[in-house]
C-alpha positions in Angstrom: 0.0 0.1 0.2 1.3 3.4 -0.9 -0.4 6.5 0.9 0.6 10.5 0.3 1.2 12.0 3.4 1.0 15.3 1.9 -1.4 16.0 -1.2 0.0 18.9 -3.6 -2.7 21.1 -3.9 -3.1 20.4 -7.9 -3.3 16.1 -7.3 -6.6 15.2 -7.4 -7.7 13.8 -4.5 -9.1 10.7 -6.2 -5.4 9.7 -7.0 -4.7 9.9 -3.0 -7.4 7.1 -2.4 -5.6 4.0 -1.2 -7.5 0.5 -0.9 -5.7 -0.7 2.1 -6.8 -4.5 1.7 -5.1 -5.9 5.1 -7.6 -3.7 6.8 -10.7 -3.5 4.4 -10.9 0.0 3.9 -10.4 2.7 1.6 -8.0 5.4 2.7 -7.2 9.3 2.0 -4.3 10.5 4.3 -3.2 13.8 4.8 -1.5 16.1 7.6 -1.6 12.8 9.6 -5.3 12.2 9.5 -6.9 9.5 8.1 -10.6 9.3 6.0 -11.7 5.6 5.7 -14.6 4.0 4.1 -14.6 0.7 5.6 -15.9 -2.2 3.8 -16.1 -5.8 3.8 -15.5 -8.6 1.1 -17.3 -11.8 0.4 -17.0 -13.5 -2.5 -18.1 -11.0 -5.4 -19.9 -8.8 -3.1 -18.4 -5.4 -1.6 -20.3 -4.4 1.2 -19.5 -0.2 2.1 -20.0 -0.3 5.9 -18.6 2.9 7.1 -16.9 6.2 5.9 -15.2 8.4 8.3 -13.6 11.9 7.3 -12.1 13.3 10.5 -13.4 17.1 11.1 -9.7 18.7 10.1 -10.5 17.0 6.8 -13.9 18.1 6.3 -15.5 20.3 3.3 -12.8 18.7 0.9 -14.9 16.6 -1.1 -12.9 13.5 0.4 -15.8 11.6 1.4 -17.2 12.0 -2.2 -13.2 11.0 -3.5 -13.5 7.9 -1.4 -16.6 6.8 -2.6 -15.7 7.1 -6.2 -12.5 5.3 -5.6 -14.5 2.4 -3.9 -17.1 2.2 -6.9 -14.2 2.1 -9.2 -12.9 -0.5 -7.8 -15.7 -2.7 -7.3 -16.4 -2.1 -11.2 -12.9 -2.8 -11.7 -12.6 -6.2 -10.3 -16.5 -7.2 -11.2 -17.7 -6.9 -7.5 -21.3 -6.2 -7.0 -22.0 -3.4 -4.2 -24.3 -3.4 -0.4 -24.2 0.4 0.0 -24.6 -0.2 3.9 -23.0 3.0 4.5 -25.6 6.3 4.4 -22.8 7.8 2.4 -22.2 5.4 -0.3 -26.2 4.9 -0.2 -26.9 8.5 -0.9 -24.3 8.8 -3.6 -25.4 5.8 -5.2 -29.5 6.7 -5.1 -28.5 10.1 -6.8 -26.3 8.9 -9.7 -28.2 6.0 -11.9 -25.1 5.1 -13.5 -23.9 3.2 -10.5 -27.1 1.1 -10.1 -25.9 -1.4 -12.4 -23.2 -2.3 -9.4 -25.8 -3.2 -6.9 -26.8 -6.4 -5.5 -30.7 -7.0 -5.2 -30.3 -6.3 -1.5 -28.2 -2.9 -2.3 -31.1 -1.9 -4.5 -33.4 -2.0 -2.1 -31.4 -0.3 0.3 -31.2 2.8 -1.9 -34.9 2.3 -3.1 -35.0 0.6 -6.4 
């Protein structure tokens, strides 16, 4: 796993999100703070459980970058998604282009 400790102002946040497979979470690290999207993986289903962005990192769009990185990874790996986390749930509800990733359970979670 590679993490960036101090993002450059020109680097997009999504390029700084890393999948820490050992800890089952996508991570964004800046100034000693960790923003994370925790997941579980069972077979070909990834369940996004919880997203946490520390107060020091809030208001920078980092939660969205964690979602985008998590969903891009799921798509690249051929995984189906259960958006248990309210952040992932809300994003997927608002973005129909992500609905093809959802499991039947996930579709029910977002009201489809």
